[in-house]
N, C-alpha and C positions, 0 to 999 in steps of 0.2 A: 701243227707239229713241225712243219717246215720253218715257220717263224722262230720257234724255240730252238731249233737246230742251228739256225744262223746265229742266234743270240748266245748259245752255249759254246759254240766253237768258232771263235774269231779266225780271221784269215791267218794262215801259217806264216811264220817269219823265223829268223834266227834268234830273235830276242828271247831271253829267259823270262819266266813269269815275274821275277822281281824287277828286271829292267823294264818290262812292260808296265808295271805299276808305277815306277818312277816317272816314265815318260807320260803316262796318263795323267798323273798329278801335275807334272810340269805344264802340260798343255791346258788343263781345265781348272787347275787350282794353284796358280802360280805362287801365291803368298804362302800357302802351306808347303809347297815344294821348297821354297827358300828356308822355311822353318825346319823342314825335314833334313835338309843338308847340314844344319847346325846341331842336330841331335847326335849324341854319342854313337860311335860305330856299332856298339853292341845291341842297340835298340833301333837303329835306323831302318833296317828292313821291316821291322814290325810296324813302325810309324807309317812307312810308305804303303804297306799292304792295307792298313786301316784306312788311310786317306784315299787309296784307290777304290776300296769298297764303298766309301762314301760317295766318290764321284759316280760310280756305276749306279748306285741306288738313287742319288739325288737327281740324276738326269732322266729318270724314267718318266716322271710326270710330263715333262716337256718334249719327250721323244715319241709319245704315243698320242693318237687322236681318240682312242676309245678306252674307257676306264678298265674294261675287262682285260685288255691287252696289258695294261699297266699292272693289274693284279697278277696276271700270269708271270710277268717278269719278276715281280716281287716274290711270288711263290717259288720261282727258280732259286732265288737267294735264300729263302727260308729253308728249302730242301738242302741247299748247299751247306748252310750253317749247321743244320741237323746232322748231315753226313760227316762234316769235319769233326764235330764234337763227339759223335758216336763212334766212328771208326777211323777218322783221319783220311777218309777216301773222298776227295773232291771230284767234281766233274772236270772235264778237260777245258777249263777256262783259266787263263793266266792269273786273274785276280783270285779266283777260288784256290788255285794251286799254291799261290803265294801265302794266302791265309792259312791253308792247311800246314804249310811248312813252318810258319812262325808260331802257330799254336802248339807245335810240338816242343818248342823251346821256351815259350812264355805262357804263364798262367793267366789266361784271359777269361772273363765271365761271359757266358752265352747270353745272359740276361740283357746286357747292353746291346748286343746285336739284335736281339728280338725286339727290344723297345724301339730301336731305330727303325726297323722294318715296319713295325706297327704304326709308327708316326708317319712314315712315308706313305703307307697305304691310306691312312686317314686323310692325308693331304692330297690324295687323288681326287677327292671331292672338289668340284669347282665352285667353291664359295669363299668369300673373304673372311678374314679373321674379324669377329665381332668385338672381342674383348682382348685387352692387353694380356690378361692371364692366359688366354689360349695360345698366344705366341710364346709366352714364357714356358708354358708346358711343352709346346712343340720343341722349343730350344733345349729344354732339359733332356728330351728323349732323342735329340739328333746331335747337335754340337756338344751338348753336355755329355751324352753317352760316349762320343768319340774321345773326349778329354778324359773321362773315367777310364776308358780302355787304354789310353796313352799312359796314364798314371800307373796302371797295372803292368804295362810292359816295362816301366821303370822300376817295378817292384815296390811301388809306394802304396801303402795303405794308411792313410792319414785323414782324419775327419776335416781338419782345416784345409788341406789340399783339395779335398772333395768340395768343400764350401767355395773355395776360390774358383775351382773348375766350373761349378754350377753358375756362378756369376759371369765368368768369362764366356761360357757357352751362350748365355742370354745376350751378352753384348755382341758376340759374333753373329748371332742370328739376326738381330735388328740391323746391324751394319750391312749384312748381306742383302736384306730386303731393301734398304735404302739405296744401296749401290745399284740394284737391279730395277729401280723405279721406272726408267724409260722402257725397259723390256716389258715390265708388267703392264705399263700403259698401252704398249703396242698390242698386247693380248687382251686388252680391256679388263684387266684384273687390277685390284687395288692392294698395295702392300702395307698401307697404314691401317691399323685396326679401326673399326667403326667408332669405338668409344673415344678414341683420341680425336678423330675427325669431328665428331659431334660436340666434343668439349670446346672446340674452337670455332664452331659454326661452319666448318668446311664440309664439302659433299664429295661423294664418290665421283659425281659427274665432273667436278673441278679437276680431279686427278686424271680421269680417263681422257678429258679434252686437253690435258696438259696446260691448264690455265693456272699460273702461279699466283693465285689470289693471296691477299694478306692472311686470310684464314688458313689456307693450305700451308703457307710458310710457318705460321704459328704451330700448326699441327706437326709439321716436319721437325721444328725445333723441339717440341715436346717429346716426340718419339726418339730423336737423336739424344736428347738429354737423358732419357731412360737408359739408352745404351751406355752413355757416359757414366751414369750412376753405377751400373753393374760393373763396368770396367774399373772404376776407381775402387770399388769394394774389393774386387779381385786383387788389384795392385796393393791395396792396403794390407793384405794378408801375406805378402811376400816374405816378410821376416819371420813368419810363424810356420812356414811349410818346410818340409825336408829340402835341403839344398840341392840334392840330386834331381829333384822334380822341376827345377826352374826351366829347363829347356822345353818342357811340356807346355809352358805358358807363353812361349814366344809369340803365338798368334795375337796376343794382346797388343804387340807393337804395331801390327798392321791395322788393328781396330783403332788405336789411338791416332794413327796417321790419317785414316779416313775421316774420323770425326773432326780432326783439325782442318781438313780440306773442306768439308761441307760447311763448317763454321766460317771459313774464309770466304766461301762463295755465298754467304748470307742465306744458307739453307735452301738454295735453289736445287731441289732434288732432281731436276731434269737437265742440269748443266752437264754437257758431254764430258767435261773434265773429270767428273766423278768416276767415270769408267776407265780412265787411262791409268796405266801403271805408274807408280811412284818410283822414279829412277833412283832415288836415294834410299829406298827401303832396304836393299841388300846391305848397304853400309850401316844403316841404323840397326838392323838386326844383328849384324856382326858385332857392333859396338856393345849393344845390350847383352848379347851372349857372353862376350868377354868380361863384362862388368857383373855378370850373374844377376841381371835385372830383367824385368819385363814391364 
């Protein structure tokens, strides 16, 4: 009970729930923070509330040492979402309060929140992804769900936009895994699915030891190519989606930037330069936003 009390009621400050969300995203998800700043003012608060919710839930696995504690924290968010959609009465947590506020003004589907939480709970299990399709399914229910919610906050209901969001969500998930390769290795976890490793004769031991064997480089190239395929498909649909939904797809710019960087580094997924911020990304995002592209 004491643990959940500390989790539900963060330390007091003069920050508003929304400013808390913005700062949380800036600190832990800088690329989406930049994208959020470029969204229209009418939906910006909703975007930051959604991204803050994602930060809170995505960090649970790495912030607990026991699975049942992770499940308790996820249950807190399940109860929070239930309460928000039932009576608009959230617990005294800034992200929950921000979500309750924006759902009063935006028609958001509870389904996507539920799917995201289910995916996070399933991911508490300490086992590698065996098949690429498992990662794509996880992506659909995490990054994909967030993009569907973002489209909803723009008031967009369009099959082609959903299709593009699905592909972008998969690209983002793979890029996130590749970017965090060194972290996963330090935890003795493998971020490349087993079927990709086996296809190129690479092993989990190669990854955990940080040995950049030719086979592991080929596997990395294969996995990054899959992200690029999904990204290109999302980008190819730009001309067929509602123009007001373009800002929702700006995260594609950061994906493209990372894939160009890992290609330049010859698919060395342990190169520390992969984890550094791209100083030109803010300008690139601004230019793409002005040109209505992603």
